[in-house]
C-alpha positions in Angstrom: 92.0 82.3 70.4 92.0 78.6 69.6 89.8 79.2 66.6 92.1 81.8 65.2 95.2 79.4 65.5 93.8 76.5 63.9 92.4 78.7 61.3 95.8 80.3 60.5 97.6 76.9 60.9 95.3 75.6 58.1 95.7 78.6 55.8 99.6 77.9 56.2 99.1 74.4 55.6 97.3 74.8 52.3 99.8 77.8 51.2 101.6 77.2 47.9 105.2 77.4 48.5 105.3 80.9 46.3 101.7 81.9 47.7 100.7 84.8 49.7 98.0 85.3 52.3 96.2 88.6 51.8 94.7 89.6 55.3 92.3 92.8 55.6 91.0 93.6 58.8 90.6 96.5 61.4 92.4 97.1 64.3 90.4 100.2 65.6 86.9 100.8 66.0 86.6 104.1 67.8 82.4 103.6 67.9 82.2 99.9 68.8 83.8 98.9 72.1 82.0 95.2 71.8 84.7 94.5 69.0 88.3 93.7 69.3 90.6 94.5 66.4 93.6 92.3 65.5 96.8 94.1 65.8 100.4 93.4 64.0 101.3 91.6 67.2 98.7 89.3 67.0 98.8 88.5 63.3 102.5 87.6 63.8 101.7 85.4 66.4 99.1 83.5 64.3 101.5 83.4 61.6 105.0 82.3 63.1 108.1 82.0 60.9 106.7 84.0 58.0 107.8 87.5 56.2 104.9 90.3 56.5 104.1 93.3 54.7 101.8 95.5 56.8 99.8 98.7 55.4 97.3 101.0 57.1 94.4 101.8 54.9 90.9 102.8 55.1 89.9 105.9 56.9 87.9 104.8 60.0 84.5 104.7 58.7 82.9 106.8 61.5 85.2 109.4 60.5 84.5 108.9 56.7 80.8 109.4 57.2 81.3 112.5 59.2 83.2 114.2 56.3 82.1 112.7 53.2 79.0 114.6 53.0 81.3 117.9 53.1 84.1 117.0 50.7 85.1 113.8 49.3 89.0 115.2 48.8 88.8 116.0 52.3 88.2 112.1 53.1 90.6 111.2 50.9 93.2 113.6 52.3 92.6 112.5 55.7 93.1 108.5 54.6 96.2 109.5 52.9 97.7 110.8 56.7 97.4 107.1 57.6 96.8 108.3 61.3 93.0 107.9 61.1 93.2 104.6 59.4 91.5 101.5 60.9 92.5 98.7 58.8 95.7 96.8 58.0 96.2 95.3 54.6 98.9 92.6 55.3 101.0 90.4 52.7 101.9 87.1 54.7 104.4 84.8 53.2 106.3 81.7 54.4 109.9 82.7 55.2 112.5 81.2 52.8 113.7 78.7 55.4 110.1 77.4 55.7 109.6 76.7 52.1 
């Protein structure tokens, strides 16, 4: 965790006052128990005193692989449900009081 904390602190240090950090990472990997996703609570802990906009995106790749051969529109539909989305796209900005 110390490496993540140091990296996040450096990202905030070099961030322009009106800049933003775009974070794209998985939080859930249903087929690989050897990986650990990064959940919103951890992102918020890494970037304290910031504002966040979270969006769950990207249909979990194992699920997409199952259905893409059958129907691309089905895959797009499943992704739109958000339930099976395995990644977060997060915009992180310094809070106004931190600028």
